[in-house]
N, C-alpha and C positions, 0 to 999 in steps of 0.2 A: 139648130140647137144654139145653145149658149156657148161662148168662148171657155169659160170655166169648165164647163162638162167636157169638150173635146180637150182640153188641156190635160184634165185628170185622167181622161181615158188614154190619151197618147202618152203621158208618163208613166200609167200602168204597162202599157205593152213595151215602152222602152226598159222599164225595171227587170221585165221578164226576159227579154232579149238580152241584157246586158249581163245577167246571170248565167247565161248560156255558155260553156265553153266552146273555144274554136271556131265561133262565128264571129263576123263582123257585125256587131249591133246595130249599126246605123244603117248598114244595108238590109239587115233583117227587117228592121222597125220600118223602113221605106217599102219594103215590098210587102210587108203586113198590110200597111196602111192603102198601098196601090191595089190590092187584091180584097181586102175586105171592107174597107170603108166606102161608102157612095159618093160619086163625083163631089155632091153638095158639101160633105163634111170636108173632103180633102180640100176643097176650095174654101171652105172656113178656115180651116186650120192653117192654111197657106197665107190667108189673107191676114190672120192673126199674126203669123210669124213676120209679116211685111210690116205690121204696125208696132213690130217691137217683140213679139213673142213672148210678153209677160207670164212667168210661169212655167214655161217649156224648159225641161232638162236639157243639158247640152247636147247628147247624142239626138235627142227627139229633135231638137232644132235642125241639126245637120241633117237628119232623115227627111223632115218637112220641106227642106231645101231641095231635096234630091227627087221630090214626087214628079211623076211623068205627066201629070194632068192637072188642070185645076190651078196653076199658077197666077197669080193676080200681075197686071202689068206693072213691069220693073223688078220682077224675081227672076229674071235671067232666062236661060234657054229652057 
């Protein structure tokens, strides 16, 4: 999938969770991506972040950094 499409989708998810009261949007976004995105999609968005993350909103950047799987080399634990 194109990075631009993944960025758009991730930012839409981010906007949804940012509007939820009483929830940690970064944790909610990361949880959603872990549960509902295919491993390939998570790997692609993580690689996009590693390459600079152009277009990703702040909370989405943080959430992608928290993903449990699919971190490219150099992305941490």
